[in-house]
C-alpha positions in Angstrom: -102.3 2.0 3.3 -98.7 2.4 4.6 -96.4 -0.2 6.2 -93.2 0.6 7.9 -90.9 -2.2 8.7 -87.3 -3.3 8.7 -87.5 -4.7 5.2 -90.3 -4.5 2.6 -90.4 -8.3 2.3 -90.6 -8.9 6.1 -94.2 -9.5 7.3 -93.6 -8.0 10.7 -94.3 -4.3 10.8 -93.2 -1.5 13.1 -96.3 0.6 12.1 -99.2 0.0 9.7 -101.7 2.7 8.8 -104.8 2.5 6.7 -107.2 5.3 6.0 -109.8 6.8 3.7 -110.8 10.4 3.4 -113.8 11.8 1.5 -113.7 15.5 0.7 -116.3 17.9 -0.6 -115.8 20.1 -3.6 -114.2 22.8 -1.4 -111.7 20.3 0.1 -113.3 19.9 3.5 -113.2 16.5 5.1 -116.7 14.9 4.8 -115.7 11.7 6.4 -112.4 10.2 7.6 -111.6 6.7 8.8 -108.1 5.9 10.0 -106.6 2.8 11.8 -103.1 2.0 13.1 -101.7 -1.5 13.5 -98.5 -2.7 15.3 -98.9 0.1 17.8 -100.8 -1.9 20.4 -101.9 -5.5 21.0 -104.7 -4.9 18.5 -105.5 -2.6 15.6 -106.9 0.8 16.8 -109.2 3.3 15.1 -108.2 6.9 15.6 -111.6 8.3 16.5 -110.4 11.5 18.2 -108.5 12.4 15.0 -111.4 11.4 12.8 -113.9 13.5 14.8 -111.5 16.5 14.9 -110.9 16.5 11.2 -114.5 16.0 10.0 -115.8 19.2 8.4 -112.4 20.9 8.3 -110.0 21.8 5.5 -106.7 20.2 6.0 -104.6 23.3 6.7 -101.1 22.8 8.2 -102.5 23.8 11.6 -105.4 21.3 11.5 -103.0 18.6 10.4 -100.6 19.3 13.2 -103.3 19.3 15.8 -104.9 16.1 14.3 -101.6 14.2 14.5 -101.1 15.1 18.1 -104.5 13.4 18.8 -103.1 9.9 17.9 -102.0 9.4 21.5 -105.6 9.7 22.7 -106.6 6.5 20.9 -103.3 4.5 20.8 -100.9 3.8 23.6 -97.8 2.9 21.7 -95.9 -0.2 22.8 -92.2 -0.9 23.3 -91.0 -4.2 22.0 -88.1 -5.9 20.3 -89.1 -4.4 16.9 -89.3 -0.7 17.9 -89.8 1.8 20.7 -93.1 3.4 21.6 -91.7 6.9 20.8 -90.5 5.8 17.4 -93.9 4.3 16.6 -95.7 7.4 17.6 -93.5 9.7 15.6 -93.7 7.5 12.5 -97.5 7.4 12.8 -97.6 11.2 13.1 -95.5 11.5 9.9 -97.6 9.0 8.0 -100.9 10.6 8.9 -99.6 14.1 8.3 -98.6 13.0 4.7 -101.9 11.2 4.2 -104.0 14.3 5.3 -101.9 16.6 3.1 -102.6 14.5 -0.1 -104.8 16.3 -2.6 -105.4 19.2 -0.1 
């Protein structure tokens, strides 16, 4: 789980990400579930990214391609808290770091 906001104590977020990744003994993704909040009117699962990553080893190329799939499932919003472009870039960075963990 990751939250990006103006201040840690503030309840309003610019981006929220939650995910879980199960890997096999070789490091291949067995199952992946990821959702983003504060990007759209409701929380969104990243099904295109999940489907793409399943069965793959998280190489830099796979991670790069996977993060570019975020836009298929989430149309980032502009509002007083942040721009759509900022939210998308932050989401890509958060998910890239998440997919790299323990790879």
